[in-house]
N, C-alpha and C positions, 0 to 999 in steps of 0.2 A: 349331532353336536358332540364334541369331545368333552371329556371330563373337565379339562381346563376351562373351556368356554362355558360349560354349565355352571362353574363356580363364579362366573363373572356376569351377574345379571345386568340386563339393559332393558330399555323400554321400547315397545313397538306400538305403532298405530296400524290398524288393519282396515282395509276397504271392504265394504260389503259384508259387515259382521253378522247380518241376519240370514245370509245365504248359506247354502250347504258348506261350501269351502270356507267361508268366513268363520263359521262356527267351529269348524275343525281347526283352523288356525288359532283362534282364541283358546280353545281347549288345550291344544298342544303347547302353546306358549305358557299358559298357566301351569301345566304339568311339568314344564322344564324350569320353572322358577322365574320366568320373565315377568316384567311389568307390562300389562296391557293398558296403555295410557289413553287410548281413545279408538274410535272406529266410526265409519260412515255407512250410510245407506242412501239410496237414491230418493230424491224428493217424491213424496206421495207413496212410497213403498213401505217404509217402516219395518217392524214396529218401533216407534220412537219412545214409547213409554216403558220399555223393558230394559232391564240391566244387561249389559253386554256379557257379563259372566254367567248370568242365569240363562241367557239365550244359548250359551255353549254347554249348558248342563253342569256348570261349575258354580263356585260361590259368587255372591254378589260383589261387584267391584265399586259400586257407587258411580258408575259411568254408563251413560246411555248413548245410543247411536245419534249422530248428528249428520247433517247434509254437507257441512263445510269441511273440506280436508284441512284447512288451516286450523280450525278449532280442534279437530280430532288429533292433529299431529303436534299441537302446541308443546307438549312435554315428551315427545317421542324422539328416540335416537334413529330408528329405522322405520320406514313406511313399507308395508307389504300389501300388494295389490294383485288380486286374481279376479278382476271384474270384466268390464267390456272395454274395447279400445278407446271409445270416446271418453269414458269416465276416467280411465287410466291417464290419458293425455292431459285432461283437465286437472287431475290431481298433481301431475308432475309440474305443471305450470304454477300451481298454488304452493307447492312445497318450498319454493324460493322465499316465501314469507315465513318460514318456520326454521327451527334449528336442525331439522332432519338433514343428514348428509348421505345416508345410505338408503337405498331402495331395492326391494326385491319385487320383480314383476313376473307373474305367471299368466298374465292375460294372453290369450291366443286370438287368432283370426285377424291380425293387423295387416293392413295393406302396406305396400312398399312405401308410400308417402308417410304413413303413420310410423313405420319403423324408423324412418329418417328423423321424425320428430323426437323419438326416444333417443336416438343417437345425439341429437342436438342437446337434449336435456342432460346427457351424460358428460357434457363439457363442464357442467357445474356440480353434478351429483355422481356418486359412485353407485352404479346400477348393475345388479345381477339380473339378467333376463334369460328365461329358459322356457321352452315349450312344455317341459316336464321336470319336476324337482325330485323325482324318485332317484335314489342313488343307483338302483338297478338299471333303470332306463338310461341313465347317463353312462354307465359302463357298457350297456348295449350299443349306445351311440359310438363309443370309442372302438368297440369290437367291429362294428359295421364299417367304420372308416378304414380299419386295418384290413378287413377281408376284401373290401372293394379295391383297395390299393394293390392287393396281391393277385387278384383274379381279374383277368382282362375282359374285353368286350364280348368274348365268347361265352361269358357267364351272364345270364340275364338276372336283373335285380327286380324283385317284386316286394312291395310293402303292403301288409294287410293290417288294418286296425278295426277294432270293435269297441263301441261305447254305448252307453245308455241312450234310450230313445229321445231324451230331452236335449242332447247336445246339438248346438246350432251350427258349428263350423265343421267343414269336411273338405279334405282330409284333416284329421286332428293336428294340432300344433306339434304334438309328439311325432306323428307320422312324418310330417314335413321336416322336423328336426333330424329324423333318421335318414330321410331322403337327402338332406343337405350333407350329412356325414358321408353317405355313399357317394354322392357327387364329388365331394372334396377328395375322397379316396381315389376317384378317377381323374382328379386334376381338373375339375370343371365346376361350374355352378349348377344348381338344381334347375334354374330357369332354362338352361341349355339342354338338360337331359330328361326333364320330366315328360313322361308320355301322356298323351291325351287319354281320357277314359275309353276303355274298349266298349264300343257300342256301334252296331250297324255292320253292313257287309264289308266295309273297307277298314277293318280293325286289326290287320296283321301287325304283329309285334315288330318294332323297329330295333335292330341290334344296337346295343349300347344305351338304350333309354332306360329310365327308372319308372316302373309302373306302380300305381296305387290302387288298392281296393278298400272299400269302406262298408262297414256293417253297423247298423243301429238297431239295438234290441234290448228290451227289458231294462234292467238296472245295472248293466255291466259297467264296472268302474273304469276299466281300461285294459285292453289286450292288444299287443303289438308284436308282429313278427316280420323279420327280414329274411327272405329266401333268395339265395343266389345259386342259380342252376346252370349247369352245362348239359350237353347231350348225354353225359354219362353219370352225373351225380348232382345232388342238390344239398346245399348247406343251408340250414334254417336256424336262425338265432331268434329267440322269443322271450317275452316278458309278460307276466300277468300281475296286475295289482290286485291284492286281496283285501285291502283296507284303505279307504281314502286318507287315513291319517298319515300314510307314507309320504304323500305330497306335502302335507303340512310340516312334518318333521324335517323333510329335505329343505323346505323354504326357510325354516328357522336355522338350519345349519348355514344356509347362504346368508341369512341376516347377521349371524354372529361373525361370519367371515368378512362381510362388506362393511360392517361398522368401523369407521375410522379410516377406510381406504381412500386413496386419492381418486378424484373424479375419473370416470371412464366407464365403458360398457364392457361388462364381464359376463361370463357364462358359468355353468356348473362345472365345466372342464377346469376352470380356474379354481373354483371352490374345492374340488376333489383332487387337484394336482394332476389332472389328466391332459393338460394342454400340451400339444405337440404329438400326442399319440394318434 
């Protein structure tokens, strides 16, 4: 967040405030001087008797989690959601009954049909959606797009990602985002270039395809690398997240950017001024 944006406080409502990412978002928002107006948790999950600020390890705010997005966002300018696809889509539908006009979505694992629902919601809301809100990852995405556009099909593209053992979707949303950047650099869509998992006796690499490898172990926050190799050399671009707060601060940068924007579906390329690279 820039100094100018930091001097202009606004209010946010955060989905999943009792979860790991939700607590990070609340803590980062308070540290940056923003107002956390409300937050949600899934029915039956809770804790609903704890203050949102205290859950995040900060001062009490006099606000507790609720199950209803409309109640949580009643006094918010921007909605931030890093939950599950079904919960995110339900919240988008509810936000039309609030004053919220800007939305930041970091939810991953959405199907093509669910992505279309987000696009429809963007006809009424300004939405920044990304598979990863790290500034470094988004620069890696831009570099991947450039490299893939300069290096032809004689160069193989392989994407490797590692996350903690509890992550449910694979490949990660970030890995798919990098794959989409590589495919865009090649002038195509990822659905056309994505390789099937290498498994079994008929797993020879198909020239021009984009391969993915996934590892799940320990408490790894997120590691991603894009390797582009020919018969003579290999170029590897990589990123390692050292603190989960990096995603929260990137999301808040997106929230400051999207507040007051015209309805539409945006990405971190727009937030960081990387569009067209």
